[in-house]
C-alpha positions in Angstrom: -9.8 17.4 -6.9 -7.5 18.2 -4.0 -4.0 16.8 -4.1 -3.6 14.2 -1.3 -0.6 13.8 1.0 1.1 10.4 1.3 -0.7 9.8 4.7 -4.1 10.7 3.2 -3.4 8.3 0.3 -2.4 5.5 2.7 -5.5 6.1 4.8 -7.8 6.1 1.7 -6.1 2.9 0.4 -6.5 1.2 3.8 -10.2 2.1 3.7 -10.7 0.7 0.2 -8.7 -2.4 0.9 -11.0 -3.1 3.9 -13.7 -3.9 1.5 -11.6 -6.2 -0.7 -10.1 -9.7 -0.5 -6.6 -8.9 0.7 -4.5 -10.8 3.4 -4.7 -8.9 6.7 -1.0 -8.8 7.0 -0.8 -6.7 3.8 -3.2 -4.1 5.3 -2.6 -3.9 9.0 1.1 -4.2 9.7 2.9 -3.7 6.4 0.9 -1.2 4.4 3.5 1.4 4.9 6.2 -0.7 3.5 7.3 -0.4 -0.1 7.2 -4.2 -0.5 3.5 -4.3 0.4 2.6 -1.5 -2.0 4.5 -3.4 -4.8 2.7 -6.7 -3.8 -0.7 -5.0 -4.0 0.2 -3.6 -7.4 0.9 -7.1 -8.7 -1.8 -9.1 -6.9 -4.8 -6.9 -6.1 -6.6 -7.7 -9.4 -6.5 -11.5 -8.7 -9.4 -11.7 -6.3 -10.8 -8.2 -6.8 -11.1 -7.8 -10.5 -14.7 -6.9 -10.4 -14.6 -4.7 -7.3 -16.1 -1.3 -7.9 -13.2 0.5 -6.2 -10.4 -1.4 -7.9 -9.5 1.4 -10.3 -9.3 4.0 -7.5 -7.1 1.7 -5.3 -4.7 0.9 -8.2 -4.4 4.7 -9.0 -3.4 5.3 -5.4 -1.0 2.4 -5.4 0.7 3.7 -8.6 0.9 7.2 -7.2 2.6 5.8 -4.0 5.0 3.8 -6.1 6.0 6.9 -8.0 6.5 8.8 -4.8 3.8 11.4 -5.5 
C-alpha cells in the first residue's frame, strides 16, 4: 500500500466521515485542527460503532495524531 501524505489522509478521512454520524462542524470547518482529530478519536465510536469503515477511519486518525 502506498504511503499517504497528510493531505491525502485528511481527504480520505473527510470522505469516510461523510458516511458516518458526525457533527458537520467537526468535518467541514475544523477537520484540519488538532482538537477535532482528538475529538474524533474519542467520540467516533459512539454513534458509528457498527460502521464498516470505522476501523479505517480510526487508523487514519491515529496516524494523524502521531504526525505520520
